[in-house]
TORBA-869207 format. One record per residue: residue number from 1; x, y, z of N, C-alpha, C in turn. Coordinates in Angstrom, 3 decimals. Atoms other than C-alpha are relative to their C-alpha. Layout:
# TORBA-869207
- i / n_east / n_north / n_up / ca_east / ca_north / ca_up / c_east / c_north / c_up
- NUM / X / Y / Z / X / Y / Z / X / Y / Z
...
***
This chain:
# TORBA-869207
- i / n_east / n_north / n_up / ca_east / ca_north / ca_up / c_east / c_north / c_up
- 1 / -0.735 / 0.577 / -1.103 / -21.117 / 16.158 / -15.694 / 0.910 / 1.037 / 0.661
- 2 / -0.876 / -1.035 / -0.542 / -18.686 / 19.050 / -15.347 / -0.759 / 1.006 / 0.850
- 3 / 0.818 / -0.948 / -0.776 / -21.508 / 21.308 / -14.137 / -0.336 / -0.587 / 1.381
- 4 / 0.297 / 0.658 / -1.262 / -22.455 / 18.785 / -11.469 / 1.233 / -0.010 / 0.898
- 5 / -1.248 / 0.011 / -0.793 / -18.837 / 18.400 / -10.332 / 0.337 / 1.406 / 0.508
- 6 / -0.264 / -1.378 / -0.433 / -18.471 / 22.197 / -10.223 / -0.893 / 0.382 / 1.171
- 7 / 0.915 / -0.302 / -1.094 / -21.539 / 22.429 / -8.003 / 0.371 / -0.729 / 1.277
- 8 / -0.374 / 0.805 / -1.174 / -20.207 / 19.719 / -5.699 / 1.403 / 0.352 / 0.516
- 9 / -1.376 / -0.323 / -0.388 / -16.720 / 21.241 / -5.500 / 0.121 / 0.499 / 1.436
- 10 / -0.121 / -0.377 / -1.420 / -17.380 / 22.939 / -2.115 / -0.011 / -1.210 / 0.946
- 11 / 0.015 / 1.220 / -0.804 / -18.221 / 19.522 / -0.685 / 1.308 / -0.742 / -0.124
- 12 / -1.291 / 0.646 / 0.211 / -15.117 / 18.047 / -2.252 / 1.127 / 0.728 / 0.731
- 13 / -1.017 / -0.789 / -0.699 / -13.020 / 20.885 / -0.821 / -0.081 / -0.260 / 1.517
- 14 / 0.121 / 0.357 / -1.422 / -14.435 / 20.087 / 2.638 / 0.646 / -1.357 / 0.255
- 15 / -0.615 / 1.316 / -0.124 / -13.484 / 16.429 / 2.181 / 1.532 / 0.095 / -0.130
- 16 / -1.443 / -0.205 / 0.187 / -10.062 / 17.577 / 0.939 / 0.625 / 0.526 / 1.296
- 17 / -0.535 / -0.600 / -1.230 / -9.576 / 19.633 / 4.084 / 0.095 / -1.047 / 1.105
- 18 / -0.004 / 1.057 / -1.016 / -10.494 / 16.688 / 6.303 / 1.118 / -1.010 / -0.306
- 19 / -0.975 / 1.029 / 0.375 / -8.325 / 14.203 / 4.371 / 1.413 / 0.559 / -0.154
- 20 / -1.317 / -0.560 / 0.309 / -5.495 / 16.567 / 3.472 / 0.654 / 0.772 / 1.129
- 21 / -0.577 / -0.729 / -1.121 / -5.033 / 18.442 / 6.708 / 0.654 / 1.307 / -0.435
- 22 / -0.664 / -1.284 / 0.291 / -2.559 / 21.308 / 6.553 / 0.482 / 0.108 / -1.438
- 23 / -0.453 / -0.039 / 1.398 / -1.549 / 20.336 / 2.993 / -1.172 / 0.019 / -0.981
- 24 / 1.189 / 0.065 / 0.861 / -5.134 / 20.470 / 1.669 / 0.021 / 1.053 / -1.101
- 25 / 0.000 / -1.046 / 1.015 / -4.467 / 23.670 / -0.255 / 1.183 / -0.025 / -0.955
- 26 / -1.206 / 0.051 / 0.825 / -1.169 / 22.647 / -1.858 / -0.309 / -0.724 / -1.315
- 27 / 0.257 / 0.578 / 1.314 / -1.412 / 22.017 / -5.585 / 1.273 / -0.049 / -0.831
- 28 / -1.094 / 0.107 / 0.950 / 0.978 / 20.902 / -8.278 / -0.188 / 1.062 / -1.094
- 29 / 0.063 / -0.958 / 1.094 / 1.783 / 23.207 / -11.196 / -0.974 / -0.531 / -1.065
- 30 / 1.007 / 0.454 / 0.989 / -1.140 / 23.045 / -13.701 / 0.620 / -0.569 / -1.274
- 31 / -0.616 / 0.519 / 1.231 / 1.178 / 22.557 / -16.665 / 0.608 / -1.385 / 0.201
- 32 / -0.546 / 1.320 / -0.296 / 2.819 / 19.578 / -14.953 / -1.115 / -1.031 / 0.107
- 33 / 1.150 / 0.904 / -0.134 / -0.560 / 18.042 / -14.130 / -0.575 / -0.322 / -1.380
- 34 / 0.568 / 0.183 / 1.338 / -1.685 / 18.498 / -17.747 / 0.936 / -0.737 / -0.957
- 35 / -0.959 / 0.675 / 0.875 / 1.439 / 16.829 / -19.170 / -0.535 / -1.374 / -0.400
- 36 / 0.530 / 1.296 / 0.450 / 0.552 / 13.763 / -21.278 / 0.520 / -1.202 / 0.804
- 37 / -0.512 / 1.113 / -0.797 / 2.820 / 11.471 / -19.241 / -0.696 / -0.056 / 1.349
- 38 / 0.718 / -0.042 / -1.279 / 1.111 / 12.594 / -16.041 / -1.415 / -0.538 / -0.194
- 39 / 1.360 / 0.458 / 0.302 / -2.333 / 12.033 / -17.582 / -0.009 / -1.519 / -0.211
- 40 / -0.093 / 1.457 / 0.237 / -1.251 / 8.565 / -18.773 / 0.218 / -0.777 / 1.296
- 41 / -0.264 / 0.688 / -1.283 / 0.096 / 7.613 / -15.349 / -1.271 / -0.094 / 0.831
- 42 / 1.229 / 0.043 / -0.788 / -3.159 / 8.553 / -13.645 / -1.065 / -0.866 / -0.671
- 43 / 0.937 / 0.884 / 0.697 / -5.185 / 6.758 / -16.328 / 0.341 / -1.462 / 0.322
- 44 / -0.408 / 1.366 / -0.326 / -3.165 / 3.600 / -15.659 / -0.322 / -0.346 / 1.461
- 45 / 0.349 / 0.211 / -1.410 / -3.625 / 3.995 / -11.915 / -1.500 / -0.249 / 0.116
- 46 / 1.450 / 0.177 / -0.031 / -7.375 / 4.339 / -12.482 / -0.411 / -1.386 / -0.517
- 47 / 0.291 / 1.336 / 0.538 / -7.432 / 1.156 / -14.592 / 0.374 / -1.085 / 1.012
- 48 / -0.405 / 0.985 / -1.015 / -5.540 / -0.744 / -11.918 / -0.975 / 0.009 / 1.172
- 49 / 0.999 / -0.080 / -1.075 / -7.988 / 0.531 / -9.312 / -1.319 / -0.656 / -0.429
- 50 / 1.204 / 0.656 / 0.514 / -10.871 / -0.620 / -11.522 / 0.164 / -1.531 / 0.115
- 51 / -0.286 / 1.424 / -0.139 / -9.230 / -4.045 / -11.553 / -0.123 / -0.409 / 1.469
- 52 / 0.130 / 0.254 / -1.446 / -8.980 / -3.877 / -7.732 / -1.488 / -0.083 / 0.389
- 53 / 1.414 / -0.030 / -0.316 / -12.665 / -3.011 / -7.567 / -0.685 / -1.276 / -0.491
- 54 / 0.563 / 1.251 / 0.528 / -13.591 / -5.951 / -9.800 / 0.413 / -1.201 / 0.844
- 55 / -0.503 / 1.045 / -0.902 / -11.448 / -8.192 / -7.621 / -0.804 / -0.014 / 1.296
- 56 / 0.805 / -0.112 / -1.228 / -13.314 / -6.917 / -4.558 / -1.421 / -0.467 / -0.224
- 57 / 1.338 / 0.458 / 0.306 / -16.673 / -7.482 / -6.229 / -0.050 / -1.514 / -0.169
- 58 / -0.067 / 1.460 / 0.150 / -15.623 / -11.010 / -7.172 / 0.039 / -0.684 / 1.371
- 59 / -0.054 / 0.569 / -1.346 / -14.795 / -11.667 / -3.528 / -1.375 / 0.031 / 0.672
- 60 / 1.352 / -0.096 / -0.552 / -18.268 / -10.465 / -2.503 / -0.892 / -1.061 / -0.640
- 61 / 0.830 / 0.977 / 0.700 / -19.912 / -12.659 / -5.160 / 0.325 / -1.413 / 0.488
- 62 / -0.392 / 1.328 / -0.494 / -17.920 / -15.695 / -4.013 / -0.565 / -0.235 / 1.403
- 63 / 0.498 / 0.138 / -1.378 / -18.835 / -15.072 / -0.362 / -1.514 / -0.171 / 0.033
- 64 / 1.468 / 0.115 / 0.044 / -22.524 / -14.579 / -1.183 / -0.404 / -1.344 / -0.553
- 65 / 0.327 / 1.313 / 0.584 / -22.586 / -17.704 / -3.372 / 0.256 / -1.107 / 0.996
- 66 / -0.287 / 1.025 / -1.013 / -20.934 / -19.741 / -0.644 / -1.060 / -0.006 / 1.096
- 67 / 1.016 / -0.095 / -1.050 / -23.371 / -18.455 / 1.970 / -1.362 / -0.510 / -0.501
- 68 / 1.285 / 0.446 / 0.569 / -26.327 / -19.120 / -0.353 / -0.057 / -1.505 / -0.103
- 69 / -0.041 / 1.467 / 0.067 / -25.186 / -22.745 / -0.694 / 0.140 / -0.649 / 1.383
- 70 / -0.037 / 0.527 / -1.361 / -25.052 / -23.097 / 3.083 / 1.391 / -0.144 / 0.587
- 71 / -1.367 / 0.072 / -0.537 / -21.278 / -22.876 / 3.497 / 0.158 / 1.097 / 1.059
- 72 / -0.301 / -0.983 / -1.044 / -19.961 / -21.074 / 6.522 / 0.935 / 1.069 / -0.538
- 73 / -0.839 / -1.131 / 0.380 / -18.627 / -17.632 / 5.673 / 0.248 / 0.796 / 1.280
- 74 / -0.350 / -0.601 / -1.294 / -16.792 / -16.172 / 8.653 / -0.072 / 1.524 / -0.047
- 75 / 0.019 / -1.463 / -0.112 / -17.004 / -12.603 / 9.904 / 1.243 / 0.643 / -0.609
- 76 / -1.153 / -0.619 / 0.638 / -13.384 / -11.869 / 8.870 / -0.104 / 0.053 / -1.526
- 77 / 0.161 / 0.003 / 1.456 / -14.268 / -12.815 / 5.279 / -0.937 / 1.118 / -0.404
- 78 / 0.941 / -1.094 / 0.320 / -17.284 / -10.492 / 5.250 / 0.643 / 1.368 / 0.222
- 79 / -0.673 / -1.265 / -0.299 / -15.259 / -7.711 / 6.856 / 1.009 / 0.338 / -1.110
- 80 / -1.006 / -0.212 / 1.031 / -12.463 / -8.155 / 4.307 / -0.641 / 0.462 / -1.308
- 81 / 0.630 / -0.391 / 1.271 / -14.865 / -7.906 / 1.352 / -0.482 / 1.449 / 0.063
- 82 / 0.478 / -1.380 / -0.141 / -16.392 / -4.685 / 2.683 / 1.169 / 0.978 / 0.043
- 83 / -1.168 / -0.885 / -0.119 / -13.021 / -3.177 / 3.581 / 0.691 / 0.219 / -1.341
- 84 / -0.649 / -0.151 / 1.302 / -11.552 / -3.880 / 0.142 / -0.776 / 0.965 / -0.879
- 85 / 0.786 / -0.912 / 0.818 / -14.433 / -2.122 / -1.576 / 0.078 / 1.434 / 0.535
- 86 / -0.145 / -1.342 / -0.594 / -14.212 / 0.810 / 0.853 / 1.359 / 0.628 / -0.303
- 87 / -1.346 / -0.499 / 0.299 / -10.456 / 1.149 / 0.394 / 0.100 / 0.403 / -1.465
- 88 / -0.062 / -0.287 / 1.419 / -10.827 / 1.002 / -3.372 / -0.760 / 1.266 / -0.343
- 89 / 0.770 / -1.234 / 0.242 / -13.533 / 3.697 / -3.375 / 0.796 / 1.215 / 0.472
- 90 / -0.816 / -1.103 / -0.535 / -11.306 / 5.893 / -1.213 / 1.182 / 0.289 / -0.939
- 91 / -1.131 / -0.206 / 0.904 / -8.361 / 5.341 / -3.536 / -0.422 / 0.612 / -1.338
- 92 / 0.523 / -0.662 / 1.206 / -10.517 / 6.296 / -6.537 / -0.122 / 1.503 / 0.239
- 93 / 0.129 / -1.414 / -0.309 / -11.302 / 9.592 / -4.824 / 1.374 / 0.665 / 0.052
- 94 / -1.354 / -0.556 / -0.072 / -7.639 / 10.181 / -4.015 / 0.612 / 0.130 / -1.389
- 95 / -0.559 / -0.034 / 1.354 / -6.671 / 9.348 / -7.602 / -0.608 / 1.148 / -0.792
- 96 / 0.682 / -1.079 / 0.722 / -9.253 / 11.739 / -9.010 / 0.536 / 1.365 / 0.468
- 97 / -0.492 / -1.296 / -0.504 / -8.119 / 14.584 / -6.732 / 1.476 / 0.200 / -0.356
- 98 / -1.420 / -0.127 / 0.369 / -4.416 / 13.869 / -7.370 / 0.122 / 0.318 / -1.482
- 99 / -0.071 / -0.265 / 1.443 / -5.064 / 13.857 / -11.118 / -0.403 / 1.434 / -0.324
- 100 / 0.339 / -1.416 / 0.160 / -6.450 / 17.366 / -10.661 / 1.068 / 0.913 / 0.619
- 101 / -1.128 / -0.776 / -0.497 / -3.220 / 18.432 / -8.945 / 0.138 / 0.142 / 1.482
- 102 / -0.063 / -0.158 / -1.440 / -3.883 / 18.122 / -5.227 / 1.103 / -0.861 / 0.592
- 103 / -1.153 / 0.701 / -0.573 / -0.659 / 17.205 / -3.450 / -0.407 / -0.978 / 1.085
- 104 / 0.402 / 0.866 / -1.099 / -2.376 / 15.765 / -0.381 / -0.522 / -1.327 / -0.512
- 105 / 0.581 / 1.241 / 0.519 / -4.237 / 13.204 / -2.541 / 1.095 / -0.913 / -0.546
- 106 / -1.128 / 0.786 / 0.480 / -1.035 / 12.097 / -4.243 / 0.738 / -0.633 / 1.194
- 107 / -0.699 / 0.478 / -1.196 / 0.623 / 11.790 / -0.839 / -0.755 / -1.157 / 0.659
- 108 / 0.811 / 1.069 / -0.608 / -2.261 / 9.664 / 0.515 / 0.050 / -1.266 / -0.846
- 109 / -0.101 / 1.167 / 0.894 / -2.148 / 7.404 / -2.548 / 1.309 / -0.728 / 0.226
- 110 / -1.303 / 0.612 / -0.230 / 1.560 / 6.808 / -2.049 / 0.012 / -0.736 / 1.327
- 111 / 0.035 / 0.611 / -1.334 / 1.023 / 6.099 / 1.641 / -0.808 / -1.301 / -0.007
- 112 / 0.857 / 1.175 / 0.014 / -1.856 / 3.660 / 1.040 / 0.645 / -1.134 / -0.791
- 113 / -0.581 / 1.067 / 0.813 / 0.063 / 1.777 / -1.661 / 1.247 / -0.583 / 0.642
- 114 / -1.126 / 0.559 / -0.752 / 2.934 / 1.262 / 0.755 / -0.465 / -0.797 / 1.203
- 115 / 0.452 / 0.624 / -1.232 / 0.982 / 0.313 / 3.850 / -0.944 / -1.177 / -0.237
- 116 / 1.014 / 1.045 / 0.144 / -1.984 / -1.748 / 2.608 / 0.528 / -1.322 / -0.537
- 117 / -0.521 / 1.324 / 0.396 / 0.019 / -4.419 / 0.747 / 0.629 / -0.745 / 1.168
- 118 / -0.632 / 0.658 / -1.157 / 1.973 / -5.082 / 3.926 / -1.075 / -0.542 / 0.944
- 119 / 1.077 / 0.411 / -0.903 / -1.157 / -5.200 / 6.097 / -0.740 / -1.207 / -0.583
- 120 / 0.736 / 1.076 / 0.659 / -2.933 / -7.414 / 3.575 / 0.783 / -1.304 / 0.048
- 121 / -0.800 / 1.218 / 0.006 / -0.070 / -9.872 / 3.333 / 0.201 / -0.579 / 1.403
- 122 / -0.100 / 0.479 / -1.387 / 0.360 / -10.054 / 7.102 / -1.280 / -0.701 / 0.416
- 123 / 1.272 / 0.638 / -0.335 / -3.337 / -10.803 / 7.513 / -0.154 / -1.338 / -0.726
- 124 / 0.103 / 1.244 / 0.777 / -3.135 / -13.427 / 4.764 / 0.863 / -1.105 / 0.625
- 125 / -0.911 / 0.975 / -0.604 / -0.333 / -15.128 / 6.708 / -0.484 / -0.559 / 1.331
- 126 / 0.541 / 0.491 / -1.271 / -2.415 / -15.608 / 9.863 / -0.715 / -1.328 / -0.283
- 127 / 0.615 / 1.309 / 0.264 / -3.293 / -19.308 / 9.938 / -1.492 / -0.039 / 0.323
- 128 / 1.432 / 0.256 / -0.159 / -6.993 / -20.172 / 9.501 / -0.874 / 1.244 / 0.094
- 129 / 0.837 / -1.209 / -0.042 / -8.153 / -16.539 / 9.388 / -0.884 / 0.067 / -1.254
- 130 / 0.728 / -0.067 / 1.269 / -9.179 / -16.706 / 5.713 / 0.111 / -1.329 / -0.747
- 131 / -0.108 / 1.191 / 0.858 / -9.964 / -19.516 / 3.279 / 1.032 / 0.260 / -1.096
- 132 / -1.049 / -0.093 / 1.025 / -7.460 / -20.230 / 0.501 / -0.363 / 0.965 / -1.127
- 133 / 0.385 / -0.870 / 1.095 / -9.473 / -18.379 / -2.149 / 0.180 / 1.472 / 0.391
- 134 / -0.140 / -1.388 / -0.436 / -9.412 / -15.187 / -0.048 / 1.481 / 0.354 / 0.191
- 135 / -1.433 / -0.253 / -0.102 / -5.707 / -15.507 / 0.658 / 0.572 / 0.321 / -1.380
- 136 / -0.409 / -0.272 / 1.385 / -5.175 / -15.662 / -3.102 / -0.458 / 1.391 / -0.412
- 137 / 0.520 / -1.343 / 0.348 / -7.399 / -12.587 / -3.533 / 0.837 / 1.083 / 0.673
- 138 / -0.818 / -0.992 / -0.713 / -5.349 / -10.736 / -0.908 / 1.373 / 0.172 / -0.635
- 139 / -1.309 / -0.074 / 0.648 / -2.078 / -11.575 / -2.624 / -0.119 / 0.782 / -1.319
- 140 / 0.194 / -0.729 / 1.262 / -3.423 / -10.369 / -5.994 / -0.275 / 1.484 / 0.286
- 141 / 0.304 / -1.370 / -0.420 / -4.843 / -7.247 / -4.295 / 1.298 / 0.758 / 0.324
- 142 / -1.280 / -0.610 / -0.404 / -1.396 / -6.524 / -2.811 / 0.894 / 0.262 / -1.205
- 143 / -0.843 / -0.179 / 1.187 / 0.398 / -7.038 / -6.118 / -0.487 / 1.163 / -0.876
- 144 / 0.557 / -1.124 / 0.779 / -1.949 / -4.624 / -7.892 / 0.332 / 1.320 / 0.686
- 145 / -0.349 / -1.233 / -0.740 / -1.441 / -2.035 / -5.144 / 1.469 / 0.351 / -0.160
- 146 / -1.434 / -0.252 / 0.215 / 2.310 / -2.445 / -5.518 / 0.242 / 0.567 / -1.405
- 147 / -0.079 / -0.555 / 1.343 / 1.874 / -1.811 / -9.254 / -0.418 / 1.457 / -0.051
- 148 / 0.441 / -1.396 / -0.097 / -0.059 / 1.362 / -8.489 / 1.091 / 0.843 / 0.636
- 149 / -1.095 / -0.710 / -0.660 / 2.720 / 2.382 / -6.130 / 1.183 / 0.254 / -0.930
- 150 / -1.094 / -0.190 / 0.955 / 5.255 / 1.890 / -8.930 / -0.306 / 1.170 / -0.942
- 151 / 0.373 / -1.172 / 0.825 / 3.340 / 4.351 / -11.148 / 0.127 / 1.288 / 0.799
- 152 / -0.030 / -1.217 / -0.833 / 3.034 / 6.814 / -8.274 / 1.440 / 0.407 / 0.332
- 153 / -1.382 / -0.285 / -0.307 / 6.759 / 6.543 / -7.571 / 0.852 / 0.304 / -1.207
- 154 / -0.760 / -0.290 / 1.215 / 7.740 / 7.209 / -11.175 / 0.619 / 1.392 / 0.073
- 155 / -0.681 / -1.299 / 0.025 / 10.112 / 10.065 / -11.872 / -0.945 / 1.099 / -0.428
- 156 / 0.958 / -0.993 / 0.494 / 7.339 / 11.856 / -13.749 / -0.889 / 0.514 / 1.129
- 157 / 0.912 / -0.466 / -1.042 / 4.922 / 11.940 / -10.817 / 0.745 / 0.597 / 1.192
- 158 / -0.784 / -0.634 / -1.087 / 7.608 / 12.661 / -8.240 / 0.384 / 1.418 / -0.374
- 159 / -0.319 / -1.355 / 0.458 / 8.536 / 15.677 / -10.362 / -1.252 / 0.907 / 0.046
- 160 / 1.247 / -0.778 / -0.026 / 4.894 / 16.798 / -10.624 / -0.380 / 0.367 / 1.435
- 161 / 0.397 / -0.182 / -1.390 / 4.383 / 16.426 / -6.858 / 1.216 / 0.037 / 0.918
- 162 / -1.144 / -0.078 / -0.918 / 7.556 / 17.599 / -5.117 / -0.494 / 0.247 / 1.410
- 163 / 0.375 / -0.231 / -1.404 / 7.480 / 17.646 / -1.344 / -0.049 / 1.520 / 0.240
- 164 / 0.106 / -1.450 / -0.259 / 6.212 / 21.104 / -0.273 / 1.024 / 0.437 / 1.054
- 165 / -0.911 / -0.557 / -1.006 / 8.594 / 23.309 / 1.654 / -0.737 / 0.078 / 1.321
- 166 / 0.596 / -0.045 / -1.340 / 7.990 / 23.183 / 5.374 / -0.475 / 1.417 / 0.319
- 167 / 0.555 / -1.311 / -0.355 / 5.727 / 25.993 / 6.484 / 0.449 / 0.345 / 1.435
- 168 / -0.326 / -0.449 / -1.330 / 6.733 / 28.052 / 9.472 / -1.257 / -0.019 / 0.858
- 169 / 1.179 / -0.005 / -0.860 / 4.415 / 27.736 / 12.479 / -0.757 / 1.305 / -0.118
- 170 / 0.828 / -1.197 / 0.108 / 1.515 / 30.126 / 12.105 / -0.153 / 0.489 / -1.427
- 171 / 0.062 / -0.442 / 1.384 / 1.928 / 30.378 / 8.315 / -0.662 / -1.051 / -0.911
- 172 / 0.703 / 0.988 / 0.814 / -0.268 / 27.461 / 7.164 / -1.038 / 0.698 / -0.839
- 173 / 1.014 / -0.574 / 0.900 / -2.668 / 28.102 / 4.349 / -1.387 / -0.293 / 0.488
***
């Protein structure tokens, strides 16, 4: 597996550059990334993301079962199920890259765990947009993301990923 990942690293670096922008080359100190508390925090984040993924799959199964029984499943429900799985896959990638020390990935994780719960809860509050079961799924999704955000905001991870010093114009990496 390591050999395959090593071969794919140039592709991952391209994705990093697209997703990370000017901070794509900024890394945390290797000894801080390797610290057992850091490893544990990222393992817990990965488990919570796995739970998010299972929640998203459950929503797809419910929607498919309802449609198979002839119930009306609206476009917003189908869109929500696809978006949740896409977001979760993206967050897995960010988690993996952050666990390897990439600052940009940690930064994106923090951003997503702050923004998506708010967006999700606002959408859940729109009358008649989603059925009750999906509103419940959105609330649980948001709570799990907030839990992930709590791990990412821990003193340990904030110490591992300090904000990079501002680069002078023309001195980006």
